[in-house]
C-alpha positions in Angstrom: -36.5 -55.0 -45.3 -36.1 -58.4 -43.7 -34.3 -58.7 -40.4 -31.4 -60.5 -42.0 -30.9 -57.6 -44.4 -31.0 -55.1 -41.5 -28.4 -57.2 -39.6 -26.2 -57.2 -42.6 -26.5 -53.4 -43.0 -25.8 -53.0 -39.2 -22.7 -55.2 -39.5 -21.6 -53.0 -42.4 -22.1 -50.0 -40.1 -20.1 -51.6 -37.3 -17.3 -52.3 -39.8 -17.4 -48.7 -41.0 -17.2 -47.5 -37.4 -14.3 -49.8 -36.7 -12.4 -48.4 -39.6 -13.2 -44.7 -39.1 -14.0 -44.1 -35.4 -12.7 -46.6 -32.9 -9.0 -46.0 -33.3 -9.2 -42.2 -33.4 -7.3 -40.5 -30.6 -9.3 -37.3 -30.7 -9.1 -36.2 -27.1 -6.0 -35.1 -25.3 -7.5 -33.8 -22.0 -8.7 -36.7 -19.9 -11.2 -34.5 -18.0 -12.6 -32.5 -20.9 -16.3 -32.2 -21.8 -15.6 -34.0 -25.0 -13.9 -36.9 -23.3 -17.0 -37.4 -21.1 -19.3 -37.2 -24.0 -17.3 -39.5 -26.2 -17.2 -42.1 -23.4 -21.0 -42.1 -23.4 -21.1 -42.4 -27.2 -18.7 -45.4 -27.1 -21.0 -47.1 -24.7 -23.9 -46.4 -27.1 -21.9 -48.0 -29.9 -21.1 -51.0 -27.7 -24.8 -51.4 -27.0 -25.4 -51.2 -30.8 -23.0 -54.1 -31.4 -24.7 -56.1 -28.7 -28.1 -55.5 -30.2 -27.0 -56.6 -33.6 -25.3 -59.7 -32.2 -28.4 -60.7 -30.2 -30.7 -60.1 -33.1 -28.5 -62.1 -35.5 -28.9 -65.0 -33.1 -32.7 -64.5 -32.9 -32.6 -63.3 -29.3 -35.0 -60.4 -30.0 -36.4 -60.3 -26.4 -32.9 -59.8 -25.0 -32.0 -57.2 -27.6 -35.1 -55.0 -27.0 -34.1 -53.6 -23.5 -30.7 -52.6 -24.9 -32.4 -50.1 -27.2 -33.4 -47.9 -24.3 -30.0 -48.2 -22.7 -28.4 -47.3 -26.1 -30.7 -44.2 -26.4 -29.9 -43.2 -22.8 -26.2 -43.4 -23.3 -26.4 -41.3 -26.5 -28.6 -38.6 -25.0 -26.4 -38.5 -21.9 -23.3 -38.0 -24.1 -25.1 -35.3 -26.1 -26.3 -33.5 -23.0 -22.8 -33.6 -21.4 -21.2 -32.3 -24.6 -23.7 -29.6 -25.5 -25.7 -28.6 -22.4 -24.2 -29.6 -19.1 -22.8 -26.9 -16.8 -19.3 -27.1 -15.4 -20.8 -28.2 -12.1 -22.8 -30.9 -13.9 -19.6 -32.2 -15.5 -17.7 -32.3 -12.2 -20.5 -34.2 -10.6 -20.6 -36.7 -13.5 -16.8 -37.2 -13.3 -16.9 -37.9 -9.5 -20.1 -40.0 -9.4 -20.3 -41.4 -12.9 -24.0 -40.4 -13.1 -26.1 -37.3 -13.5 -27.5 -35.4 -10.6 -30.8 -36.8 -9.4 -32.8 -33.7 -10.3 -31.5 -34.0 -13.9 -32.2 -37.8 -14.0 -35.7 -37.4 -12.7 -36.5 -34.2 -14.5 -36.0 -35.5 -18.0 -37.6 -32.3 -19.3 -34.5 -30.4 -18.2 -32.4 -32.5 -20.5 -35.0 -32.5 -23.3 -35.4 -28.7 -23.0 -31.7 -28.3 -23.2 -31.5 -30.6 -26.2 -34.1 -28.7 -28.1 -31.6 -25.9 -28.2 -29.2 -28.1 -30.2 -31.8 -29.6 -32.5 -30.1 -28.4 -35.7 -26.8 -29.8 -34.4 -28.5 -33.2 -33.7 -30.1 -33.2 -37.1 -26.7 -32.8 -38.7 -25.5 -35.9 -36.8 -28.1 -38.1 -38.4 -26.1 -38.6 -41.6 -25.7 -42.2 -42.6 -22.3 -43.6 -43.6 -21.5 -43.8 -47.3 -23.7 -46.3 -49.1 -26.5 -46.2 -46.5 -28.5 -43.4 -48.2 
């Protein structure tokens, strides 16, 4: 697929997300585990938009570093939602970051995420028309 076709498909995904995700008011409790995770997922979606915009303007070098940041935001949200302890959540709420031993010991996060592999696989379902 040429880059322009991928940009078109990505813009279709952004439109689908706008219609089905962005305006949802799913979370009542401002301090819940879900709220923290969703905030990370929204950051990942924002990075996705930026990547598509940059690539559509042939700014590939500027888009590339955002891929890592997008991935980090997604994994952080997934870890907060499925793996973090209550203490980890409290620390994240107060400091807006993970504890240093978690950040440096990526294996801790990865080991925790292996426990939710089936759940993660279920998430990787494309929107209608993308299959």
